[in-house]
C-alpha positions, 0 to 999 in steps of 0.5 A: 788054113792058117788064115782060118785059124787066125780068124777063129782065135780072133773071134775067140778073143772077141767072145772073151772080151764082149763089152758090158752092156749099158744096162749092166754098167748102170745096174752095177753103179746103182748097186754100188751107190745104194750100198753106200747111201743107205748106211749114210742116210741112216746115219744122217737120220740117227744124227737128226734131233729137233735142236740140230734140224732147227739149227740147220734150217737157221743156217741154210744160207751159210754153208760154212756155219752149216758144216760147223753145225754138222761137225758139232752134232758128229762130235756130240754123237761120238761122245754120246757113243751112238750105236747106230752111227758107229755101226753105219760108219763101220759099214761104210768103211768095210764096203769102201775097203771091200770094194778097193780089194775087189777092184784090185784083185778082180777088177770088180766092185761089189755091184760089178761082181753082182752084175757079172762085169769086170774092169780089164786093161784095154790092150789085152783084157788083163787085170787092171790092178790097183793103179788102173781100177782104184787110183785112176778110174775111181780116186782121181775122178772122185777128186776131179768131180768134187772140184766146184764148177769143174766137177759137175762139167767133168761128171757129166762129160764122163757119163756121156762118153759111155755112148761111144761105140766102145762104151769107154767113159773118160775114166776108162780112157785115162786108165786105158781100161774097158768093162767087159762081161765076166766069163 
């Protein structure tokens, strides 16, 4: 009777911590990226004018000069008080802040919330919290993946690890987390 009870508890725990599917994880990531890229794209389009576009074309082989030109255009937009750029900037800040709060409190970004999945501690399925969900899984890997030459390799390796049996990417392994279906 005790072994049957233990088996029932084990099966119940397995149901509670069912791994998120590859499709759910991909959809959540896609939603999160689109939510940030759309306002950034709108902001970029609002910044484009004929003079800036010509300057960027002329500087396309000089990344440093291109960044300087972009900074001058941003300064120009801020001085003029372009409402589109201002609104999109605030939208990006609000989305980032919302995701950080959701990840800390619920283990979910907006995309994960929509797709019904969440990040939990690998060992016991408890809340991942700020350190694991935000700093280790997101911020640390954002920094690493922005490093020239090393970043793209790390990003590719991180993505490929999702095909493991336990569906844990490199950021999950570092933070000791897993992504499960939310009950």
